[in-house]
N, C-alpha and C positions, 0 to 999 in steps of 0.2 A: 587475608582470608576472604574478604568481601569480593576481591577481584577474581580469585579462584572460583568462588561460587557463581559469579556472574558468567565466567567463561563456560563452566559446566552447564549452567542454565541455557546459554546460547546454543551449545551443542545439541541439547535435548530439543530445543525449539526448532532448530534446523531440521531434525529428523521428523518431528511431528508435522511441521508445515509442509514439507515436501511430500509426505505420505498422504496428506489430507486435502491438497489443493485441487480445485477444478481450474484447468488452464484454458485460456482462449488465445488463439494465435491470430496474427495479422501480418501482412506484408507491408513494410514501411521503407520508404526511400530516405536515405540520410540527406540532410540539408546543412549546408554551411552558412546559410543566411543568418544574420544577427537577429537575436530575439528582441522584439520591442517590449518594453515594460508594460505590463497589464496592470492598470490601477486597481483592479479587483484583487490582485494578489495580496494586497496589504491586509485583507480580512481573513486570509487563510491561517489555520493553526500550524500548518506545515507546508514547506515548499523547498524544492531543490532549486536554488537560485540560478536563473538562466535556462532552466529546462521545464519549468512548470507554468501553465497558463490556466488561470482560474476561469471556470465557466460560471459557477455560482458559489457564494459563500454563505455559511451560517443558515442553511436551509432547515426547516422544522420537520423532523422525522414523522410527526403525526399528520402532516398535511400532504396532499398529493404532489408528486413531482411536477414542476412546471411543464405545461403542454409543449412549449417550444423545444424542451430538452428531449422529451420522448419522441417528438417528430423527427428530430435530427439523429438521435442515438438509438431509437427503439426502446423497448421495455428495459428498465433497470431494476435491480433488486437492492433495496435498502434494508439492512437487518432491522427487525422490528424493535429491538432493544435500543437502537441508536436514536437519541432525541434531537441532536443537532449535528449537521455534517456539511462538508464542502464537496464540490465536484470539480475535477481538474482534468486537463490533458497533459501528457508528458511527451517531451521530445526524446529521441534516442540518446541514452545516457553515455554511450560509448564505453561501456565497462571493459576493463582490461584485466587479464589474469596475472599480470606481472606485479600486482600490488601497487600500481602507480595511479590508480583512479582516486582523485580527490574531488569531492562534491561539497560545495558550500550549501549548508542546509539550515534553514530557519525553522525553529520550533517555538511557537508563540513569539516572544520578543527577543529570544536569544539566537545568535547565529553561531553555527559550529562548522569547522572544517573537518570533514569526515574522509579519512584516508582508508579506503576499503582494502581489506586483505581477502584474497581469494581463498575459499575453503575447498570446494570440490565441484566437479561436474557429475551429473547423473542423468541416466536415461530412464524415464518412467515406462510403465507397462504399455502406454499408448504411443510410445516412440517419441514422446516429447522430452527434449533436453532441458535440464534446469542447472543453472550456475548459481552458486551461493557465495555471498560475500558478507563480511562483518567488520564492524569498527566498534571499539570501546571508548566511550566518552568519560573522562574524568574531570571533574570541575571543582576546584578548591578543596579537594579531599573530602567534601561533604556530599557530593552528588556523583553518581555514576550511571551510565546507561549502556545498554547493548543495542547496537543498530544492526539489524539484519536486512540484507537486500537480495532479492531473487530475480533472476531473469530467465524467462521460459522461451523456448523456440523449437522449431523443427529443423534440425541440421540438414536432413535429407532434402527438404523442400527449399532450403535457403531462406527460411522465414526468420525475421527478427521476432523476439518474443515480447510478451507483456512483463510488467514489473510488479513486484510486491514488496512492500516495506513494512517492517515491524520494529519499533523502537520502544524499549522498556526502561524507564527511569526509576532509580532507587535513590533515596535520600535519607541521610541521618536525621533529618527534621520531619520525616514521615510523609513528605510530599511525593508520593509514588504514583506514577501514571504511565500510560502507554499511548503511542501513536500508531494508527493502522491505515495503510494505504493499499488498496487492492482494486482490481478490475470490477466494474459494476454492471456491465452490459451482459445481455445474453450472448451465447457463443456465436451465433450467426452474425449478429450485428457487429461484434468486435472483430470478427474475421474480415468483414467487408468494409471496415472503417480504417482509414489511414491514420486517424487520431483517436484511439480508443478512450473511453471515459473511465476515470477512476474516482472512487469514493475515498474521502479522507476524514477521519474522525479521531477524537481523543477519548480515552477511557473516562475522562471527566464529563463527557457528554453522553454517557451510556447509563441507561436505567438498570442498575445492577440487581434490582428486585423484580425485573421482568420475568414472567413465566409464560410459556406458550399456552394458548387456549386449548382446552381439552376438545378432542373431536366429538362431534354430536353423535349420540347413540341412536341407532335405528328405532323407530317407533313401532311397537307391536300393535297392529290394528286388529288382531284376532279377538 
């Protein structure tokens, strides 16, 4: 029953995320060069092994983004409720629709082999194509997770897309959390960058009591 509920929840999340995402495109050339291990990757809460390159880890959300990052990537948006986050670059994941894509993914100290199942392709109103994939993690019958992976692109322009990852863990022991990976640059910066920047954070590092500040009311000077 838990598995059926998880599959149903995944289906609903796919629809919601596709409908609400703001997509940034870029043109990327595939490279067959081996990836050198980045020592910073050890500090990430999430990484797709062999495809992830840490820029900075465990940044404080209440502090300004380091200047060297904004100089290279332009303005970036960090959700105000995120207290701690990582910034990474991703290589082309080479996703395939024949259900043969396997990506070794580390989440905290655990490594998972995620064999992604293709769900569907859609074309959004702005002619952006989105391919959806999922994998269900079952661990010792006490923990399960739904991993959703999206790739966006412009088929007409031959552009490779950006990625978005959502992983939601459920546990019989009550340790439930989620991992979020999404583009963080402004549209123009991402489009002009061969290596767009992504924000990575866990729901464990979110202030769930955060409330947006109220807008200032105009002062009546009459």
